[in-house]
Each structure stands twice: as C-alpha cells, then as structure tokens.
N, C-alpha and C positions, 0 to 999 in steps of 0.2 A: 504494500500500500504506500502511496506517495506520502512522504513525511508531513506534508501540510494537512493531510486528512487524518493522520493516525491519532491525533489528540482530540479529535472532535467526537462528540456524542452522536448517537443515531439521530436525535432530534435536530442537532446542528447540521448534520449532513443533509437531512431532508430540507431544511431551510435553504441550504446552498443549492440543492436540486431545483427548488422552486424559484431560485434566482438565476435559473438557466445554466447551472454547472453540469455539463454533459457527462462528467466522469462519475457522478455520485451514484447513479442507479447501479452501474456495474460494481462499484465498491460495496454497496449494501447487499447486492445479490450474492457476491462472493463471500461476504462475511457470514451470511445466514444459510449458505448451502449445506452445511453440516446439520443444522436444525431440520432442513427439509429431508435429508437422508435419514435422520433418526426417526422422524415422524413417519416416513415411508416404511421403515422397518416395523414400527408398531402397528400401522394400519394394514400391513400385509396379511395379517390374520383374517381380515374381513373379506379377502379375496380380490386380488388385483396383481398385475405384473409390477414388480418393483420399478422398472423404468417408467411405466405409465404414471405411477404414483409420484415419482420424483418430478416428472414433467408437470403434473398437476400442482404439485407443491410449489414449484418455481412460479407457476402462474399465480397461485395464491400469494406468494411473497411479493410479486410485482404489484398485485392489487393492493397489498398492504402499504407498499411504498407510495403508490398513487393516492390512496384514500386516507392515509393517516391524518388525524386531526388532533393536534397537540392540546387543544382546548377541551376536547371531548373524551378522547380515548386515554387509556392507561399508557404505560411506557410503550415505546415502539416494539420492543421485543415481545411483550405480552400480546399486543395487537397482531404482530406478525405470526405468532404461534397460532392464534385463533384463525386468521385468514388461511394459513397453510392447512390446518386440520379441516376446516370447513370445505375448502376447495377439494381436498382429497376425498372426504366423505361424500360430498355431493356427487363427485365423479363416480365413485363406487356405486352409489345408489342409482345413478342414471344408467350405468352400464349393466346393472343387474349382476347377480352372483349365481354360480352353479349350485352352491350350497348355502344354507343359512349362515352357519359359522362352523369352522373346523374344530369342534369341541374336543375331538380326540387328540389334537396337538396342543391344546391349551391346558396347562396343568394346574392352574390356580385361579379358578373362576371367582372364588370367594376367599382368597387368601386373607389370613388375619393380619391386618396392618393398620397403621394410623393414617387415614386419609387426611390431607391437609385441610379439607373443609370441615369434617365432622369430628375426627379424632376417635371415633368408636366404631369402626367398620369391622367388628368381630363377627364373622359369619362362619358357616361351615368351612373347615380348614382348607379343603381342596376338593375339586371335582376332577378326577383324572382317570383316564382310561387305564385298564389293566395293562401292565407291561406285557408285551407280546413275547411268548416263549416258544411258540411253534405255529405253523401255518393254520392249524385248526383254530387256535385261540385268536389269530389275527382276523379270521372270518367272523368269529363271535363278536370281537371288539367292534368291527366295522358295522355289524348289524345293530349292536347296542347304540352306537353313536348315531346311526341313521334314524333309529327309532326315537332317540332323545331329540334330535333335530326336528323331526316331524312333530313331536309333542310340543316343542317350543313354538313352532310355527302355528300350531292349532290352538294353543292355549294362551299365548301372550298377545296383547294388543300391539298395534304398529308402534305406538310410542314406547311401550315396554321393550319391544325388540330392539328398537333403535338405541335406547339408553343402555341396554344390556350389551349390545355389540360394542358401543364406544367404551363402556366401562372395561370390557375385556382387553382393550388395547392399553389400559393403564391410565386412561384419562379420568380425572375427578369429575364429580357431578356439576361443579360450577362451570368448568370449561365445556362439558357436554351441553349444558343449558345454552351457552353462548353459540356453540356450533349449530344447534338445532333451532335457535331463535325462540326459545321458550323460557319461562321463569324458573328460577332455581328450585323453588319449593315443589313445583309440579315435576321437575326432573328427578329430584330426590325421592319423591313419593313413588314415581313410576319405577325407579331403580329398586326400591325396597320391595314393591309388588313383584317385580320380575324375579328378583332373587328368591323371594318366598315361593313363587310358583315353580321355579326350577328345582328348588330344594324338595318340594312336595312331589314333583315328577320323578325325581331320582330315588327318594327314600320313602315315598308314599305317605308322608306325614308333614304337618306344618312345622 
C-alpha cells in the first residue's frame, strides 16, 4: 500500500474516494479480500462453489464501499461484513440448493458456547453424524441425514430455516437479523423455535 494511504482509517479512505481519488477503491478491496474469503468458507456449508461465493462477496464489498454512510452506519468494517454476508446469502438463495443443509458434515449445530449477543447459548452439545466405519454404516448415515433434512424442510417455517442455516455458519442472531432485514427479537425467537424443533426431531422430545 502506498505510504500516504497506510495511516488512514477506512472512513478517511472513503472520504478520499468521494473526493475522486481513483486508487482508494482498489486499496479497500485488497484490504478486505481476506474477510471475503473467510466468509466464503463459512457460507460454503449452505451450498455454493467457493469461487462463486468469493465473487459475490467482492460484489458485496464494492457495494459497501459505494453505500457506506458515516453518519448512519457503524464502522466500515462492520458494514462491510454485513454487505458481504448479505450478498453471498442472497446469491445462494437465488441460485437454489440441491440440499437443504449438509447436516452430516456439520458437527456442532448447537455447540455450547457464549454467543456475543446473549451469553447463554447452552443447547444440546452437538448434532453429529455417526462416524463412518464401513460402507454399510455410510449408507445408514446418509439415509438418516436425508430423513432429518426432509423433516426440517417439512416442519420449520421459511424464517426458521433461514435463521437456522445462517446460524450454522457461525453467524450470531444480531448479524442474521441484519442480513435478513428483520428485527433482532423476531430473529432470536425464530432461532430458538428452530433449535427446539430440530432437537425434538432428533430425540423425539422437547
């Protein structure tokens, strides 16, 4: 990075861009490319080619640079993360997915952790497929996962499915609410309902 830009904050860079400095967009795009790649890796579980997700993420980043409002939005990095995630998720939704969610490759749907928004996300420790030890067991596992995916499709509302999907990528409910454009309370409630329904589908009890 040119030394005259290295000491500038993101917000100062954007001000320069709006003063018709042609170099700034490339500087910010390069600075945040690793964020795009990291989010592409987390969104991959929802079903998309990594290269496509990175491309969509760069589009989201460009929109963040274009639309950032210092008087309205949080820090640029927070706004950029939102725009990148939203662009990727909307692209996945628009393209459709062959499967609802590859649950058999996701080993901690309700891992016990401290969410930065709530601090008390202690649910069932994990929902994980049985470790495959032979070809027969592999078939059983695949059938079980497909049955669970169908049950989720049949028993969860569209909102519940969306928040559950995004939660499985590691995104907290506050960011999920922003990605989906709904209020945080509704998002949190939908996530709790979804988790409860999945727990019941797996264990047959609330």
